[in-house]
Each structure stands twice: as C-alpha cells, then as structure tokens.
Wavefront OBJ file of the C-alpha trace (Angstrom):
o trace
v 159.912 163.137 263.377
v 162.322 166.090 263.209
v 161.925 168.111 260.040
v 164.933 168.038 257.757
v 165.777 168.892 254.208
v 166.901 165.306 253.781
v 164.088 162.909 254.810
v 166.480 159.950 254.951
v 168.843 161.783 257.285
v 165.885 162.895 259.360
v 164.852 159.240 259.619
v 168.361 158.261 260.778
v 168.257 161.008 263.380
v 164.779 160.041 264.571
v 165.764 156.393 265.084
v 169.011 157.434 266.759
v 171.435 155.850 264.344
v 174.938 157.217 264.706
v 177.540 157.819 262.013
v 179.249 154.448 262.417
v 176.016 152.464 262.001
v 174.848 154.771 259.210
v 178.111 154.127 257.345
v 177.572 150.399 257.781
v 174.059 150.702 256.287
v 175.363 152.723 253.370
v 178.175 150.243 252.767
v 175.754 147.294 252.573
v 172.986 148.999 250.539
v 175.017 150.843 247.945
v 174.833 154.351 249.429
v 171.068 154.869 249.240
v 169.895 158.473 249.033
v 166.113 158.353 249.397
v 163.624 156.749 251.765
v 161.797 154.974 248.950
v 165.042 153.323 247.885
v 165.386 151.850 251.357
v 161.789 150.622 251.447
v 161.810 148.940 248.074
v 164.953 146.916 248.620
v 163.898 143.248 248.487
v 163.225 141.899 251.952
v 165.601 138.937 251.636
v 168.373 141.186 250.258
v 167.894 143.661 253.108
v 168.061 140.861 255.667
v 171.276 139.470 254.176
v 172.848 142.926 253.950
v 172.162 143.770 257.584
v 173.361 140.367 258.732
v 176.738 141.121 257.109
v 176.951 144.745 258.285
v 180.218 145.582 260.047
v 180.878 148.620 262.242
v 184.267 150.285 262.320
v 185.290 151.633 265.699
v 188.098 154.196 265.800
v 190.187 154.701 268.930
v 192.951 157.347 269.126
v 196.082 156.483 271.051
v 199.169 158.683 271.586
v 202.118 156.998 269.921
v 204.653 159.771 270.494
v 204.657 163.359 271.634
v 204.617 164.661 268.079
v 201.751 162.586 266.399
v 198.955 160.189 267.068
v 198.408 156.728 265.651
v 194.863 155.713 264.774
v 193.720 152.245 265.964
v 190.700 150.827 264.034
v 188.632 147.800 265.131
v 185.669 146.176 263.352
v 182.764 144.261 264.864
v 179.257 143.021 264.050
v 175.994 144.610 265.116
v 174.925 144.451 268.710
v 171.340 143.848 269.867
v 170.569 147.560 270.266
v 171.868 148.310 266.790
v 169.807 145.462 265.291
v 166.738 146.998 266.898
v 167.587 150.373 265.357
v 167.901 148.757 261.929
v 164.470 147.212 262.393
v 162.967 150.564 263.437
v 164.613 152.236 260.443
v 162.881 149.842 258.056
v 159.549 150.109 259.888
v 159.376 153.913 260.047
v 160.524 154.217 256.450
v 157.529 152.118 255.385
v 155.174 154.155 257.573
v 156.572 157.347 256.081
v 155.499 156.135 252.628
v 152.064 155.032 253.867
v 152.827 151.290 253.843
v 152.086 148.783 256.645
v 154.920 148.996 259.139
v 155.272 145.265 259.989
v 155.039 143.689 256.550
v 158.527 142.931 255.376
v 160.124 144.636 258.426
v 163.423 142.836 258.556
v 166.131 142.819 261.119
v 169.468 141.121 261.020
v 170.051 137.779 262.666
v 166.437 136.768 263.471
v 163.240 135.460 261.915
v 161.439 138.084 259.849
v 157.916 138.857 258.842
v 159.037 138.410 255.263
v 160.097 134.854 256.045
v 156.840 134.272 257.896
v 154.913 135.459 254.868
v 156.833 133.001 252.715
v 156.030 130.200 255.162
v 152.367 131.121 255.033
v 152.421 130.948 251.245
v 154.175 127.597 251.448
v 151.531 126.262 253.871
v 148.825 127.558 251.587
v 150.359 125.737 248.631
v 150.611 122.582 250.725
v 146.921 122.709 251.617
v 146.031 123.135 247.959
v 147.904 119.967 246.948
v 145.826 117.022 245.839
v 145.808 113.995 248.138
v 145.031 110.345 247.482
v 144.864 107.008 249.325
v 147.446 104.303 248.733
v 144.637 101.734 248.698
v 143.557 103.063 245.307
v 147.013 103.061 243.767
v 149.572 100.586 245.130
v 148.200 98.570 248.052
v 144.551 97.735 248.697
v 145.314 97.075 252.365
v 146.916 100.475 253.041
v 144.492 103.326 253.765
v 147.204 105.955 254.299
v 146.450 109.322 252.670
v 149.415 111.072 251.039
v 150.053 114.180 248.968
v 150.493 113.991 245.231
v 154.012 114.159 243.864
v 155.437 117.340 242.350
v 155.825 117.243 238.583
v 159.504 118.130 238.888
v 160.229 115.007 240.941
v 158.371 112.873 238.409
v 160.506 114.262 235.572
v 163.689 113.611 237.544
v 162.557 110.014 238.105
v 162.055 109.517 234.368
v 165.567 110.849 233.704
v 167.033 108.505 236.328
v 165.300 105.498 234.780
v 166.448 106.511 231.322
v 170.094 106.653 232.454
v 169.753 103.133 233.901
v 168.029 101.865 230.771
v 170.797 102.515 228.231
v 169.373 105.932 227.441
v 165.979 104.562 226.370
v 162.715 106.112 227.539
v 160.193 103.879 229.331
v 157.404 102.465 227.197
v 153.839 103.640 227.891
v 153.009 100.171 229.294
v 155.764 100.282 231.923
v 155.865 103.946 232.920
v 154.126 104.463 236.245
v 151.812 107.353 237.026
v 152.859 110.082 239.452
v 150.570 108.608 242.125
v 151.983 105.098 241.700
v 155.481 106.526 241.955
v 154.577 108.454 245.092
v 152.941 105.395 246.672
v 156.139 103.332 246.594
v 158.250 106.430 247.401
v 156.293 106.933 250.633
v 156.959 103.334 251.665
v 160.673 103.787 250.993
v 160.720 107.051 252.961
v 159.133 105.233 255.918
v 161.768 102.511 255.523
v 159.237 99.700 255.162
v 158.938 96.962 252.562
v 158.117 98.576 249.182
v 155.290 96.097 248.612
v 152.898 96.638 245.717
v 149.616 94.826 245.244
v 149.500 93.651 241.640
v 145.713 93.598 241.811
v 145.852 97.404 241.785
v 149.322 98.328 240.471
v 148.630 97.931 236.769
v 149.777 99.519 233.499
v 147.945 102.725 232.605
v 147.097 103.216 236.268
v 145.319 106.517 235.668
v 142.693 104.747 233.571
v 142.221 102.109 236.259
v 141.903 104.716 239.000
v 139.174 106.513 237.079
v 137.280 103.263 236.585
v 137.549 102.441 240.300
v 135.435 105.483 241.096
v 132.509 103.550 239.662
v 133.466 100.130 241.091
v 130.838 97.974 242.735
v 130.321 98.207 246.476
v 129.566 95.326 248.835
v 127.264 95.794 251.816
v 128.874 94.711 255.093
v 126.115 94.158 257.689
v 128.603 93.968 260.567
v 129.985 97.460 259.925
v 126.719 98.778 258.475
v 128.496 100.290 255.509
v 129.402 99.670 251.884
v 132.907 98.411 251.249
v 134.792 98.657 247.991
v 135.213 95.334 246.257
v 138.808 94.121 246.314
v 140.388 93.565 242.934
v 141.931 90.113 242.448
v 145.599 89.655 241.632
v 146.989 88.785 238.191
v 145.201 85.776 236.705
v 148.224 84.519 234.771
v 151.973 84.863 234.533
v 151.572 87.147 231.523
v 149.402 89.528 233.555
v 151.895 89.363 236.417
v 154.670 90.445 234.061
v 152.663 93.480 232.968
v 152.367 94.657 236.587
v 155.975 93.725 237.278
v 157.226 96.059 234.543
v 155.477 99.003 236.209
v 156.788 97.951 239.622
v 160.307 97.522 238.265
v 160.174 100.949 236.621
v 159.259 102.582 239.951
v 162.045 100.930 241.944
v 164.659 101.811 239.312
v 163.382 105.380 238.888
v 163.556 105.907 242.653
v 167.064 104.422 242.704
v 165.957 101.817 245.274
v 166.868 98.618 243.406
v 169.079 98.003 240.386
v 167.536 96.797 237.156
v 169.777 93.708 237.100
v 168.584 92.405 240.464
v 164.954 93.020 239.608
v 165.463 90.984 236.445
v 166.977 88.173 238.520
v 163.868 88.076 240.729
v 161.519 88.136 237.729
v 163.485 85.278 236.163
v 162.940 83.223 239.341
v 159.174 83.716 239.153
v 159.172 82.795 235.454
v 161.154 79.623 236.183
v 158.746 78.572 238.942
v 155.782 79.198 236.652
v 157.356 77.095 233.901
v 157.835 74.179 236.322
v 154.716 74.329 238.449
v 152.253 76.725 236.810
v 150.463 74.179 234.609
v 149.857 71.315 237.039
v 146.326 69.846 236.877
v 145.364 72.366 234.227
v 146.311 75.605 235.952
v 148.289 76.092 239.164
v 149.673 79.579 238.537
v 147.989 80.608 241.762
v 150.658 78.662 243.680
v 153.442 80.834 242.268
v 151.450 84.069 242.530
v 150.650 83.432 246.193
v 154.301 82.673 246.982
v 155.433 85.882 245.237
v 152.933 87.942 247.202
v 154.058 86.438 250.497
v 157.695 86.983 249.609
v 157.301 90.686 248.767
v 154.898 91.495 251.611
v 156.257 89.341 254.474
v 159.495 87.501 253.815
v 161.537 90.459 252.518
v 161.487 92.269 255.859
v 162.965 89.177 257.525
v 165.580 88.901 254.798
v 166.602 92.498 255.359
v 167.088 91.932 259.085
v 169.169 88.836 258.388
v 171.331 90.683 255.843
v 171.912 93.653 258.143
v 172.851 91.331 261.017
v 175.356 89.491 258.825
v 176.813 92.740 257.518
v 177.232 94.044 261.080
v 179.020 90.809 262.017
v 181.404 91.183 259.092
v 179.952 88.292 257.074
v 180.296 88.705 253.317
v 176.950 89.311 251.600
v 176.497 87.853 248.150
v 176.351 90.731 245.692
v 177.347 93.198 248.413
v 175.254 95.343 250.750
v 174.740 99.108 250.665
v 173.025 100.509 253.767
v 171.750 103.438 251.686
v 170.014 101.000 249.289
v 169.102 98.005 251.499
v 166.323 96.682 249.257
v 168.798 96.196 246.421
v 170.459 93.377 248.378
v 167.086 92.076 249.591
v 165.701 91.475 246.092
v 168.779 89.480 245.146
v 168.547 87.459 248.365
v 164.856 86.832 247.649
v 165.654 85.398 244.220
v 168.228 83.079 245.819
v 166.082 82.035 248.817
v 165.842 78.327 247.932
v 164.249 77.263 251.233
v 161.326 79.667 250.869
v 160.493 78.774 247.268
v 160.840 75.064 248.016
v 158.379 75.302 250.897
v 155.872 77.689 249.335
v 155.866 76.378 245.754
v 157.587 73.008 245.278
v 156.118 71.210 248.312
v 152.714 72.837 247.871
v 152.651 71.761 244.207
v 153.464 68.145 245.109
v 150.700 68.050 247.718
v 148.257 69.556 245.238
v 149.126 67.128 242.433
v 148.959 64.126 244.759
v 145.529 65.319 245.904
v 146.810 65.236 249.475
v 145.757 68.845 250.018
v 142.805 70.718 248.579
v 143.290 74.078 246.923
v 141.469 75.767 249.774
v 143.919 74.310 252.274
v 146.911 75.584 250.334
v 145.306 79.020 250.061
v 144.777 79.178 253.818
v 145.861 82.697 254.905
v 146.756 81.396 258.337
v 144.768 83.813 260.504
v 141.656 81.552 260.570
v 139.276 84.452 260.960
v 136.112 84.659 258.902
v 136.521 87.670 256.621
v 133.769 88.783 254.186
v 134.822 87.850 250.682
v 137.597 85.524 251.880
v 135.601 82.418 252.751
v 137.491 79.331 251.620
v 137.165 75.590 251.939
v 140.092 74.852 254.228
v 139.379 71.135 254.517
v 141.124 68.216 252.915
v 139.929 66.228 249.957
v 136.247 66.466 249.340
v 135.891 69.590 251.440
v 135.676 67.865 254.796
v 136.427 71.047 256.710
v 133.315 72.749 257.913
v 131.328 69.522 257.586
v 130.192 69.817 261.172
v 128.452 73.089 260.452
v 126.809 71.701 257.313
v 125.680 68.517 259.045
v 124.347 70.538 261.936
v 122.244 72.670 259.626
v 120.908 69.570 257.854
v 120.056 67.909 261.149
v 118.129 70.974 262.297
v 116.140 71.061 259.064
v 115.336 67.352 259.313
v 114.330 67.782 262.961
v 111.886 70.531 262.000
v 110.322 68.363 259.286
v 110.010 65.353 261.581
v 108.505 67.485 264.327
v 105.886 68.803 261.927
v 105.001 65.281 260.768
v 104.801 64.083 264.361
v 102.360 66.848 265.293
v 100.204 66.083 262.247
v 100.113 62.385 263.057
v 99.173 63.048 266.658
v 96.388 65.382 265.558
v 94.697 62.562 263.605
v 95.314 60.008 266.329
v 97.761 57.849 264.312
v 101.352 56.820 264.989
v 103.968 58.846 263.199
v 106.364 57.597 260.541
v 109.138 57.717 263.070
v 107.729 54.499 264.494
v 108.940 52.780 261.357
v 112.315 52.754 259.730
v 113.606 51.191 256.560
v 113.896 47.478 257.033
v 114.407 44.342 255.039
v 111.645 42.885 252.955
v 109.507 40.433 254.881
v 109.875 42.112 258.271
v 106.706 42.631 260.293
v 105.394 46.000 261.337
v 104.881 47.424 264.769
v 102.826 45.008 266.927
v 103.511 42.053 264.662
v 104.958 39.256 266.808
v 106.729 37.836 263.782
v 108.535 41.040 263.028
v 112.232 41.347 263.623
v 114.138 44.099 265.343
v 116.588 46.272 263.474
v 120.032 47.324 264.626
v 118.581 50.100 266.729
v 116.302 47.659 268.514
v 113.041 49.067 267.109
v 110.618 47.015 265.020
v 110.826 48.191 261.423
v 108.616 47.775 258.385
v 108.530 49.550 255.018
v 105.615 51.671 253.759
v 103.772 50.334 250.716
v 104.254 52.858 247.944
v 101.871 51.019 245.585
v 99.034 51.543 248.078
v 100.002 55.209 248.433
v 100.511 56.139 244.795
v 98.907 53.678 242.312
v 95.370 54.270 241.107
v 94.484 50.617 241.639
v 96.065 50.624 245.057
v 97.263 47.391 246.664
v 95.180 44.499 248.060
v 95.086 43.863 251.790
v 96.965 42.265 253.292
v 99.886 43.578 251.300
v 101.429 40.804 249.176
v 104.834 42.445 249.742
v 104.293 42.435 253.503
v 104.438 46.237 253.665
v 102.472 48.715 255.728
v 99.373 50.360 254.235
v 99.732 53.835 255.720
v 100.304 57.361 254.472
v 103.867 57.811 253.386
v 103.742 61.435 254.551
v 102.135 61.437 257.991
v 101.794 57.731 258.856
v 97.956 57.751 258.994
v 96.013 54.659 257.845
v 92.939 56.793 257.118
v 94.184 58.155 253.799
v 96.846 57.583 251.143
v 99.908 59.684 250.476
v 98.454 61.257 247.359
v 95.433 62.402 249.409
v 97.406 63.549 252.461
v 96.274 66.965 253.764
v 99.941 67.793 254.414
v 100.749 67.443 250.763
v 101.611 70.754 249.118
l 1 2 3 4 5 6 7 8 9 10 11 12 13 14 15 16 17 18 19 20 21 22 23 24 25 26 27 28 29 30 31 32 33 34 35 36 37 38 39 40 41 42 43 44 45 46 47 48 49 50 51 52 53 54 55 56 57 58 59 60 61 62 63 64 65 66 67 68 69 70 71 72 73 74 75 76 77 78 79 80 81 82 83 84 85 86 87 88 89 90 91 92 93 94 95 96 97 98 99 100 101 102 103 104 105 106 107 108 109 110 111 112 113 114 115 116 117 118 119 120 121 122 123 124 125 126 127 128 129 130 131 132 133 134 135 136 137 138 139 140 141 142 143 144 145 146 147 148 149 150 151 152 153 154 155 156 157 158 159 160 161 162 163 164 165 166 167 168 169 170 171 172 173 174 175 176 177 178 179 180 181 182 183 184 185 186 187 188 189 190 191 192 193 194 195 196 197 198 199 200 201 202 203 204 205 206 207 208 209 210 211 212 213 214 215 216 217 218 219 220 221 222 223 224 225 226 227 228 229 230 231 232 233 234 235 236 237 238 239 240 241 242 243 244 245 246 247 248 249 250 251 252 253 254 255 256 257 258 259 260 261 262 263 264 265 266 267 268 269 270 271 272 273 274 275 276 277 278 279 280 281 282 283 284 285 286 287 288 289 290 291 292 293 294 295 296 297 298 299 300 301 302 303 304 305 306 307 308 309 310 311 312 313 314 315 316 317 318 319 320 321 322 323 324 325 326 327 328 329 330 331 332 333 334 335 336 337 338 339 340 341 342 343 344 345 346 347 348 349 350 351 352 353 354 355 356 357 358 359 360 361 362 363 364 365 366 367 368 369 370 371 372 373 374 375 376 377 378 379 380 381 382 383 384 385 386 387 388 389 390 391 392 393 394 395 396 397 398 399 400 401 402 403 404 405 406 407 408 409 410 411 412 413 414 415 416 417 418 419 420 421 422 423 424 425 426 427 428 429 430 431 432 433 434 435 436 437 438 439 440 441 442 443 444 445 446 447 448 449 450 451 452 453 454 455 456 457 458 459 460 461 462 463 464 465 466 467 468 469 470 471 472 473 474 475 476 477 478 479 480 481 482 483 484 485
C-alpha cells in the first residue's frame, strides 16, 4: 500500500477508487475521516448505504462561443465499482488486523454478514426443542415438530381474549404451547385439524409428564415395546373438558369462530341427552360418531362445500376460503344424515338387541390389531365361534386319543365304543341292544360301580355297563384308574 499522510486516502488510492466513487462513499457514510470509522460501521448499514450510492458524472458541452454549460448525469454503481467497494471494506479490516472476509459487504449481493446471520439462525433452529404429535394431540400421528415460540403463544392468547369478550381463558381451557403447535401444524398442512380427546386434555403439561412413565406393551410381531394407547373420554362431562381445550386452540389460531364451535358442541350434547343413557350407558355411541366426524367426515364436507362455492351455490353461514374449517364445523353440526346413521340408527339396533356392542364398534378394516380385539358377532357373540369350536374340538380330540391309547394298552375297548343312550339299551355285543341315531350300539357306564364303596351287583340292575368311566377297562373301577390324576 502506498504510504500517505492520510491512511484512508491511501486506501482509496490503493484500491483505485476515483473521485466520483469516493464522493459517493462519503455521501452515504457521513464523510468518514478515518479507516477505523469505515470498519466499524454496522455491516447491514454499510450494505444499505452502498446499495443506494449514486455517482454523478459531469460532461462539459460548448453552449456558445463565450461560455460552457455543464451537463450532469447520475447513475448507480457498476460491477467494477461494486468490486472496489468490497475491496475497500476488506483491506480496511486487514489494515486494522481484523479478518478480511468477516462482514465484508458489497452492494447488491449476498454478504458474509448475512451468511453469518443465517448460520446463527440455523444454530438457533437446531437448539429448539422438538416433540411428537402422538404425545400431544393425536396418538396416531408420529410426526415430529418444533416447539412453538413464546411470542406466538402470547399472540394466540390475545386473539382468544378479543374473541371472548375481553376475558382471559381459564386454566382448565387454556392449551399448552405444544398442544397449540400440534393443531397449528395440521392447519398449516391444510389437513383436518383433528384432535384425539384421549390425549388432548386439560393441563396437558401434567399429562405429558405422566406419559413418560406410562406402561409399555410387548408386541411379539414387531419385537418391541409399544406405548399403551389412552382411551377416549369415558363420559360426556369428560368430553366437554377436552372440547374446551380444543375450542380454545381453534379460536386462538383464528381457524374457527367461537359461535360455530358452540353449535357443534350443542349437537353432541343433544345427541348424548337422547341416546347416551340407553341400556344403562351408551355414551360410547355418541363419542364414536364424534370421532369419526372430526377425523373422517369433515374432509368430505370441506370438498363438498368448496365444490358448491365454486359452482355459485349459496353456503349456509357463508364460506371463506381463508378459513375453510369455519364453514365445515357448522356444516358438521347440521349434517342430519350422518348423525342419523351413526347415532340414531345404531342406538335403535343396540336397544333392540339386533346388534351387539362389538358389531357397532367395528372399525371397518377387519384386521387384527393388538389391543383392538373386539367381538364383532351378533347377539351372544356368534362371530368367531368357528375358531372357538375348532380349538375345543382339537382339545377333545387330544383327550380322546389319549384315552384310546390307554385302553388299547390294557387290551380293552375304549369309551368311544359307547355313547350316551337311553336307559334299558344293551351294550356292545348285546343282541337286544338298540342302535342310536348314529347307527352305533350305545350303553351308559354305571357310575355306582365306578364310584360307590359298595359298588353295584352284577348284572347291573340298571342295565348299565360295569367298566371304567375313564378308560373303558373292565379290570378296574374309575376311582382306581391309573389314568386318574
């Protein structure tokens, strides 16, 4: 660098910055005088200043023979001049013993300063806590998301308060930051904002801490422990407690109006009043219908509403494409066909004993799932009878086979040669005996001979067979049978 009494001027000369560009730098930086002043200008401010720098070009043109008129023209920085500005900043930092690239800004392009800020932002993002939706809002959703910023949570509380006549939410209805984020993520992905009321409960932070110590179930098929699923609300009162938290979230996120949520809750309460006490307790009918509505039916309702709106059909209560679920919740409360099919008809079948509870709870996929085994048969649990009868038949076959082998080992006919018959029928080999329906000669075993101390005289006065009731041998009684355990 050329020595000069003025280090800043020497720096301008070294970089090759002319008077016009130097004037532009001075104009944007407040006429700096020292190198250190240039270096310690904030990186963002320097970048903005150089982006707005304007050069003044002066061109002389003869107007008359006596004088000259000056023609001035302004323009922005060209690529070469932007490079000189970058070099100026770099060499100024090196002159003071600082790293040349850190914070070296140039107008009109990405800067190291900006890159440093992005790195810090990425670092902050990696440090954010993450959680799974299955622990907060939906036991069937294993998506992992980042925790919500505290500022967004506070804004949500303010939004709810403005929609709630200026009243703060009660501790029982205010959702946690994670619960709020769980539903917010679903809304951002434009999917049904379904919440599982088995897990979305008041004071969710307490529940989440307790779930860390929840029981695990061993699944032999996957060779791993699975977390036990929490059941849904056991009564309408418990459903209302979860509903208040759910309602708070949707209002705080400005997804659904409070009025339409109240209309839906009123529908559930009305169904519970009519059908929730049949045969002692049938709340499960209403709870199952509500779950199917919020998890399955609402997506179909949204498609129907959007199709009608596109066709110019008037939607009851109106439709706002920016808040589609607002119209969906109202349509759900007014969906008479769905509630009639899922609650009214199911309740009538249940009361008339035409359908068993297991049949009405049938999830529809008909796949054996651990922890979801249900009796899907009709009255008396007829479904699955084939499997039960098959297992009984196999057990009986094993017992009979064992008895047959024992009888053959002692040289006597087995009990299978005799079946229950009417009193007075002759035994096997008796010409006076009668044949049963199966065509085999049948005769009953004498239990007095087998069990009584005094035994029974021969021939048997009751015309029964004196043989072991266990293995069919005539050599010993039932109480003395070697097969007796």
